[in-house]
C-alpha positions in Angstrom: 0.0 0.0 -0.2 1.0 3.3 -0.7 -0.1 7.0 0.7 -0.4 10.7 -0.8 1.7 13.2 1.5 1.1 16.9 1.4 3.2 19.5 3.0 0.4 22.8 2.6 2.5 26.0 2.5 1.5 29.6 2.0 3.9 29.7 -1.1 3.7 25.9 -2.3 2.2 23.2 -2.2 4.3 20.1 -2.1 3.0 16.6 -3.0 4.9 13.0 -3.1 4.1 9.5 -3.1 5.2 7.8 0.0 5.9 4.1 0.4 6.5 2.5 3.8 10.3 1.1 3.4 11.3 3.1 0.4 10.2 6.7 1.5 9.2 9.3 -1.2 8.7 7.3 -4.7 8.3 10.8 -6.5 7.4 14.0 -5.6 5.3 16.7 -7.4 5.1 21.1 -6.2 2.4 23.6 -7.6 2.3 27.3 -6.1 -0.4 27.9 -3.0 -1.9 31.0 -4.9 -3.6 31.4 -1.3 -4.5 34.7 -2.3 -7.6 33.6 -4.5 -9.1 32.3 -1.3 -10.0 29.2 -0.2 -12.3 27.2 -2.3 -9.4 28.0 -5.0 -6.4 26.6 -3.1 -8.8 23.8 -1.7 -8.9 22.8 -5.5 -5.3 23.1 -5.9 -4.2 20.5 -3.4 -7.1 18.2 -5.1 -5.4 18.5 -7.9 -2.1 17.8 -7.0 -3.3 14.8 -5.3 -5.1 13.5 -7.9 -2.2 14.2 -9.9 0.1 11.8 -7.8 -2.6 9.0 -8.0 -2.6 8.7 -11.2 1.3 7.9 -11.6 0.5 5.3 -8.7 1.1 1.4 -9.8 -0.2 0.4 -5.9 -3.4 1.2 -4.1 -3.2 4.5 -2.1 -4.9 4.0 0.9 -4.9 7.5 1.8 -4.0 11.3 2.2 -1.7 13.0 5.6 -1.7 16.8 5.0 1.0 19.1 7.2 -0.2 22.4 7.9 0.4 25.4 9.2 -1.6 26.5 12.0 -3.6 24.5 15.1 -4.9 21.2 14.5 -8.0 19.2 16.1 -7.6 16.1 18.2 -9.3 14.5 15.9 -6.9 15.5 12.5 -10.2 16.7 10.8 -10.0 20.6 10.6 -7.4 23.2 10.8 -7.9 26.5 12.6 -6.3 30.1 11.3 -3.6 28.7 9.7 -1.0 31.7 8.8 -0.5 33.1 5.5 -4.1 31.2 3.9 -6.7 34.4 3.9 -10.0 33.2 4.6 -9.3 29.8 6.7 -10.6 30.1 9.8 -11.8 27.1 10.9 -11.7 24.4 7.8 -13.1 21.0 7.9 -9.7 20.0 6.0 -10.6 16.8 5.3 -14.1 16.6 4.6 -12.4 18.6 1.5 -10.0 16.4 1.1 -12.5 13.3 0.6 -14.9 15.3 -1.2 -12.8 16.6 -4.3 -10.9 13.2 -4.2 -12.5 10.6 -2.9 -9.4 10.0 -0.6 -9.8 9.6 3.3 -7.6 12.1 4.8 -5.9 13.3 7.9 -4.3 16.6 9.1 -1.1 17.3 12.1 0.8 20.4 12.4 3.5 20.2 9.7 6.3 20.5 12.3 4.6 17.5 13.9 4.9 15.8 10.5 8.8 16.5 10.7 9.2 15.0 13.5 7.3 11.8 12.2 9.4 12.1 9.3 12.9 11.8 10.7 11.5 9.3 13.4 10.8 7.1 10.2 13.5 7.2 8.0 16.0 9.8 9.5 17.7 11.0 12.0 15.5 10.3 14.2 15.1 6.7 13.6 17.2 5.1 16.3 15.4 6.6 18.9 12.5 5.8 21.0 11.8 9.6 22.4 13.2 12.7 20.7 12.0 16.5 20.6 12.6 17.8 16.8 13.3 21.6 16.5 12.2 23.5 13.3 13.9 26.8 12.7 12.5 28.3 10.0 10.7 31.6 9.1 9.6 30.5 12.9 10.8 28.5 15.1 8.2 25.1 15.2 8.5 22.1 17.4 7.8 18.0 17.9 7.7 15.6 20.6 7.9 12.2 19.8 7.4 10.0 22.8 7.3 5.8 22.4 7.9 6.5 18.5 4.8 8.3 18.6 3.6 12.0 18.2 3.0 14.0 21.1 0.3 15.9 20.9 -1.1 16.8 24.0 -4.7 17.1 25.9 -6.4 18.9 22.1 -3.3 18.2 19.8 -2.3 22.1 20.2 1.3 20.5 21.9 5.0 21.7 21.2 4.5 25.3 20.3 8.2 25.5 21.0 8.5 28.5 19.5 6.7 30.3 21.7 9.1 29.4 25.0 9.9 33.1 26.1 14.0 33.0 27.3 13.8 36.3 28.3 10.6 37.8 29.7 11.7 41.6 29.2 13.1 40.4 25.4 12.5 41.0 22.1 8.8 40.6 20.4 7.9 39.1 17.5 4.5 37.2 16.1 4.5 35.3 19.2 2.3 36.4 21.3 4.9 36.0 24.7 7.6 38.4 25.3 11.2 37.1 24.3 10.1 34.1 22.6 12.7 31.4 21.0 11.0 32.3 18.1 12.2 36.2 18.4 16.0 35.2 18.6 16.4 32.2 16.0 13.1 32.3 12.8 14.9 33.3 10.2 13.5 36.6 9.6 14.3 38.0 13.2 17.6 36.1 13.1 18.7 38.3 10.2 17.2 41.2 11.0 19.1 41.1 14.4 22.5 40.0 12.6 21.7 43.3 10.2 21.5 45.8 13.0 25.3 44.7 14.6 26.4 44.5 10.9 25.0 48.0 10.4 27.5 48.8 12.9 30.6 47.8 11.1 30.7 49.1 7.3 34.0 48.1 6.8 32.7 44.1 7.9 32.3 42.0 4.5 29.2 41.4 4.9 28.1 45.3 4.9 30.3 45.9 1.8 28.4 42.4 -0.2 24.8 43.9 0.6 25.8 48.0 0.6 24.4 48.3 3.7 20.9 46.4 2.6 20.1 43.4 5.1 16.8 42.0 4.0 18.0 39.2 1.7 20.9 38.2 4.6 20.6 34.7 5.4 22.1 32.5 7.9 23.6 30.6 4.8 25.3 33.9 4.5 26.1 34.6 7.7 28.0 30.9 8.0 29.3 31.0 4.6 31.2 34.3 6.3 32.1 32.8 9.8 34.0 29.8 7.7 35.7 32.1 6.3 36.9 33.4 9.6 34.5 36.6 10.1 34.8 37.5 13.7 31.2 39.1 13.8 29.4 36.8 11.8 30.7 33.8 14.0 29.8 36.0 17.1 26.1 36.3 15.7 25.7 32.7 15.1 27.8 31.7 18.6 24.6 34.0 20.3 22.0 32.0 18.4 22.9 28.9 19.7 23.5 29.7 23.1 19.5 31.1 23.1 19.4 28.2 21.6 20.9 26.2 24.1 18.8 27.6 26.7 15.5 27.2 25.1 16.4 23.1 25.0 17.7 23.3 28.7 13.7 24.1 28.7 12.3 21.9 27.0 14.8 19.0 28.7 14.0 19.6 32.2 10.1 19.8 31.0 10.2 16.2 29.2 12.6 14.7 30.3 14.1 13.5 26.8 17.6 13.8 25.8 17.9 13.5 22.2 17.0 17.1 19.8 16.7 17.1 16.5 17.0 20.0 14.8 16.0 21.1 11.1 14.9 24.1 9.2 16.8 26.6 7.2 18.8 28.1 10.2 19.6 25.1 11.6 21.9 25.2 7.6 24.5 27.9 10.0 25.6 24.4 11.2 27.9 23.8 13.8 27.9 27.2 14.0 24.9 27.3 15.6 24.6 24.1 17.4 28.1 23.7 19.1 27.4 26.4 21.2 24.0 25.3 21.8 25.2 21.3 23.2 28.2 23.8 25.2 25.1 26.3 27.1 23.0 23.4 27.1 25.5 20.6 28.5 26.5 23.7 31.6 23.2 25.0 32.2 21.4 21.5 32.2 20.9 19.6 35.6 23.4 16.9 36.4 21.3 14.0 36.0 19.7 15.4 32.6 23.2 15.5 31.1 23.0 11.9 30.5 22.8 11.0 26.9 22.1 14.4 26.2 22.7 15.1 22.1 22.2 17.5 19.4 21.7 15.6 16.1 20.7 17.4 12.9 18.3 16.6 10.2 19.6 15.7 7.0 16.0 15.2 5.1 15.4 19.1 4.9 12.1 19.5 3.7 11.2 16.0 2.9 11.0 14.9 6.4 7.2 16.8 6.3 6.0 14.9 3.3 7.4 11.5 4.5 5.7 12.6 8.4 2.5 13.1 6.0 2.4 9.6 4.3 3.6 7.8 7.4 0.9 9.3 9.1 -1.8 8.3 6.7 0.3 4.6 6.5 0.0 4.1 10.0 -3.5 5.9 10.7 -6.2 4.8 8.2 
């Protein structure tokens, strides 16, 4: 049996045909065209599902979909997903069934990154781990006893909205000094730009001509690899803040394996090494045993693999 995995974003809808052992057999991507409205986006989701379904050489048992926003406990509906205008409370699973004839389950996109890692990626050796996704925002998923931990209503693991400084930065979170305000890509780049602007002789200032809107964590890591001390210090500071966030997660959950994915994580050891150092210094001694921070190398494919796995294991 096969399943279809969907990764629904504000910009693109990614789809894949998923085999339980071989993983992704084929994948596609189309633009979301979210500004066209709810019905148009639902039709585009259905069209890519039907396209993938037609190419399947084995029966397709259903659809798993990762979506931003709050997902109901029964995995049928989504509430107020960001970057999708008009999506207030959508019975998404029913809409997919109506348009494609396939049963569907919906889950938070970061939770599915964790599930994809658990079945196909860096999380495979572990029964329990915490996934941190460092992208435009900061998300998370918790794998406990080899399954997604969802909390009382299905909304657990909003790890980006945990404060590490109650007098700190404001961001899209309702929480002051939230992790996302320091490690979300846009906020990290914004803070980096403010520091680089003070050093007009720095190669990064010269390269971006004082306009840092296009500055990305990869640019900082490339500069750090060349020995740029300012880039190194910016990434080390981000890593330290990640380390403090991880301490909160580990002390709360007693889970010692941390898997990190997403665009910001591409800064690699410049962020992960200081995060590990800070966490080991700040963790209570019993929690240091078997503690690790592990990069996820699957990238965005983890979300598609997790989405397909959701269907394969639950429909």
